[in-house]
Phi, psi and omega in degrees: 000129178196164173302324180297323182290329175284324169306310180300319185292323177289315181303320183270000178071032171273087185295318179299320182292321183296321176291312182297322184285332172292315176303317182293320180297314178298323179292330180274011177070023170287129180299139179302331181287323180293320177300314177298310191275332187252353179228307186291308187289318173297331178295313181291334172295325179286325176300312183296317179303313185291327178297313180301327182271001176085009181268346175229151183239178185304317181298321181289326172304310187298319183296315180298320179296322183289326175295321177298319181297322182296316177293330179292326182296328175279320185282330186309306184304321182291321181290324174296309177308312180288352176075029184282122184274143170285167181272000170159165186252118185240135177259132176230145176187165176265138188286166185310136177085355181243134187248010187276140183216004184293316179299313180301317181294326181287319177300314177308309189294317177298322180291316177301325180286342176267356174102015175270151168271119180248124173261109176274117182267349178090220185242169181043060182260129176291158179296320183299319184289327173300313180299314187287321180294313183302322181290317181295326185259358185056040176295140177267339184212141177247126176258124189247131183240140169210141181249341184254138179297333189283345179259000185300321180301340174305327180293313181294323178302317185291321175297320179293318180296322177297318181294320178294336180271359176077020181249004181287132182100314175291324176247119181276154179235125181239132185237158181193169181138162190307317190266000191275144177224166181296322182300319177299309180309310179303314183301318185264002174079038176280147180284330179205159179226141176227127184284337181211173186296323186292312183287338175298325176298312179300315180294319176301312180297319179295319186286332181254009165068037171247158182257000000 
């Protein structure tokens, strides 16, 4: 049992090992915060780096993210108990009329792997629901996903509704999905655009001013 073995389990996408090694580390009185910050987060950072260099692909990222998730299921209660703060709260969902969620789920897991608290709203979410939840949960960032060109206007609706609620600027908006481009993000007034899960983590940190 060591932080190194947890790191390796997450990096290699071995969820059973990630769970058992995390349990063993906690039993050996390793602080939950150390497991998170010295094993899980660095492992997911390395997964992101390898993806960007073309050495890992989306299925492998998903497998690593699931291993991270397995470790987090065990760690989360301990982290809450210890009062460990997340680096930010992000609301995520697929816009109204769109039922696709594979990309969103991967981004969510990568963001959690970077230390964010992510509130997953699911699919087919109205602009009003995004804004209402962002206010209720004090979210600092809303991540909007769309796979269909026909549902892309839902992103602009959410940004407009945010502005009407007086939250524009206070709550940042990041968008992504297969048909989305930087030009479209600029056109609708989104704060950020990410073409993939790895760059979504970098963009979220940039938008919220965290390292």
